[in-house]
LUMMARLO-71264 format. One record per residue (C-alpha): residue number from 1; x, z, y. Coordinates in steps of 0.1 Angstrom, whole numbers. Layout:
% LUMMARLO-71264
[NUM [X Z Y]],
...
//
This chain:
% LUMMARLO-71264
[1 [1703 1087 1470]],
[2 [1721 1079 1439]],
[3 [1710 1111 1421]],
[4 [1673 1099 1424]],
[5 [1678 1066 1405]],
[6 [1674 1079 1371]],
[7 [1644 1098 1381]],
[8 [1627 1068 1396]],
[9 [1637 1047 1365]],
[10 [1620 1073 1344]],
[11 [1589 1074 1365]],
[12 [1587 1035 1364]],
[13 [1590 1035 1325]],
[14 [1562 1062 1324]],
[15 [1540 1044 1347]],
[16 [1545 1013 1328]],
[17 [1537 1030 1294]],
[18 [1507 1046 1311]],
[19 [1493 1012 1326]],
[20 [1498 997 1291]],
[21 [1480 1025 1272]],
[22 [1453 1036 1297]],
[23 [1449 1017 1329]],
[24 [1422 1041 1340]],
[25 [1449 1069 1341]],
[26 [1472 1047 1361]],
[27 [1444 1041 1386]],
[28 [1435 1078 1388]],
[29 [1472 1087 1394]],
[30 [1476 1061 1421]],
[31 [1441 1072 1437]],
[32 [1453 1109 1435]],
[33 [1486 1099 1453]],
[34 [1468 1081 1480]],
[35 [1443 1108 1486]],
[36 [1472 1134 1487]],
[37 [1489 1114 1513]],
[38 [1457 1108 1533]],
[39 [1449 1146 1533]],
[40 [1485 1153 1544]],
[41 [1481 1128 1573]],
[42 [1446 1143 1583]],
[43 [1461 1178 1579]],
[44 [1489 1169 1606]],
[45 [1464 1153 1630]],
[46 [1439 1182 1628]],
[47 [1469 1210 1628]],
[48 [1455 1225 1596]],
[49 [1477 1253 1581]],
[50 [1500 1240 1554]],
[51 [1484 1264 1527]],
[52 [1450 1248 1535]],
[53 [1465 1212 1531]],
[54 [1482 1220 1499]],
[55 [1450 1236 1487]],
[56 [1430 1204 1496]],
[57 [1455 1183 1479]],
[58 [1455 1202 1447]],
[59 [1416 1202 1447]],
[60 [1415 1165 1452]],
[61 [1440 1157 1425]],
[62 [1422 1182 1402]],
[63 [1390 1165 1407]],
[64 [1404 1130 1400]],
[65 [1422 1142 1369]],
[66 [1390 1158 1358]],
[67 [1370 1126 1362]],
[68 [1397 1109 1342]],
[69 [1395 1136 1316]],
[70 [1357 1132 1314]],
[71 [1360 1094 1311]],
[72 [1388 1096 1284]],
[73 [1368 1120 1261]],
[74 [1335 1103 1266]],
[75 [1342 1077 1239]],
[76 [1319 1082 1210]],
[77 [1341 1099 1183]],
[78 [1329 1108 1149]],
[79 [1312 1138 1164]],
[80 [1278 1134 1148]],
[81 [1267 1161 1126]],
[82 [1268 1151 1089]],
[83 [1281 1116 1096]],
[84 [1301 1117 1064]],
[85 [1271 1130 1044]],
[86 [1252 1101 1057]],
[87 [1279 1075 1048]],
[88 [1282 1091 1013]],
[89 [1245 1088 1006]],
[90 [1245 1052 1021]],
[91 [1273 1041 998]],
[92 [1263 1058 966]],
[93 [1224 1054 967]],
[94 [1227 1016 972]],
[95 [1256 1011 947]],
[96 [1239 998 917]],
[97 [1214 978 937]],
[98 [1214 941 932]],
[99 [1187 933 956]],
[100 [1200 932 992]],
[101 [1166 938 1008]],
[102 [1162 969 989]],
[103 [1197 982 999]],
[104 [1190 975 1034]],
[105 [1157 995 1033]],
[106 [1176 1023 1015]],
[107 [1202 1025 1041]],
[108 [1177 1023 1069]],
[109 [1158 1052 1054]],
[110 [1189 1073 1050]],
[111 [1199 1066 1084]],
[112 [1164 1074 1098]],
[113 [1163 1108 1078]],
[114 [1197 1120 1092]],
[115 [1188 1108 1127]],
[116 [1156 1128 1126]],
[117 [1175 1158 1115]],
[118 [1200 1154 1145]],
[119 [1170 1150 1169]],
[120 [1153 1181 1156]],
[121 [1188 1200 1158]],
[122 [1192 1189 1194]],
[123 [1156 1197 1204]],
[124 [1159 1232 1189]],
[125 [1192 1238 1209]],
[126 [1175 1225 1241]],
[127 [1145 1247 1236]],
[128 [1166 1278 1227]],
[129 [1188 1271 1259]],
[130 [1157 1269 1281]],
[131 [1147 1304 1264]],
[132 [1180 1318 1272]],
[133 [1180 1306 1308]],
[134 [1145 1321 1314]],
[135 [1156 1354 1299]],
[136 [1186 1354 1324]],
[137 [1163 1346 1354]],
[138 [1140 1375 1343]],
[139 [1168 1398 1338]],
[140 [1159 1403 1301]],
[141 [1185 1409 1274]],
[142 [1195 1373 1270]],
[143 [1222 1379 1245]],
[144 [1198 1390 1218]],
[145 [1177 1359 1227]],
[146 [1209 1337 1224]],
[147 [1222 1352 1191]],
[148 [1198 1332 1168]],
[149 [1205 1298 1183]],
[150 [1242 1306 1183]],
[151 [1240 1315 1146]],
[152 [1222 1282 1139]],
[153 [1249 1261 1157]],
[154 [1277 1281 1138]],
[155 [1256 1275 1105]],
[156 [1252 1239 1110]],
[157 [1290 1234 1119]],
[158 [1301 1252 1089]],
[159 [1277 1232 1067]],
[160 [1290 1200 1081]],
[161 [1327 1211 1076]],
[162 [1319 1222 1039]],
[163 [1301 1189 1034]],
[164 [1333 1172 1043]],
[165 [1351 1193 1017]],
[166 [1327 1186 990]],
[167 [1322 1148 996]],
[168 [1359 1142 1008]],
[169 [1370 1115 1031]],
//
């Protein structure tokens, strides 16, 4: 029993750090542990084979950690296309303006233009995806249909990266 004390102390420190940093992960770990124990007890009661119980436990913990992963990465990062370009134009086009109403109008117009461009981009991707799905359903050559939207996505991504290089941070 004495050989497990350093491991238990390390686990306690880890759970303490996790709970301070991300209480959702702590909840997911506790829920995964509870579900794993419940599945083990149900497997004993129903006389399931050990491999099946282990498989169910792995699937349950995997689903819970996948939910945590989705929750963790759902935060809105700076993932908008051309966000740095929009900020650049907002700051530089309103720099010499002494009238705050005019500056606010210019900033609103710049935001509107970039948001319209983003909306058009998303609509194009959605329509192209529908075309690809229909081609797959009809057993057509979907790879040729998907090539143009893929090139557009790559081109917009490269343009966004190059804009960051030109403008800077």
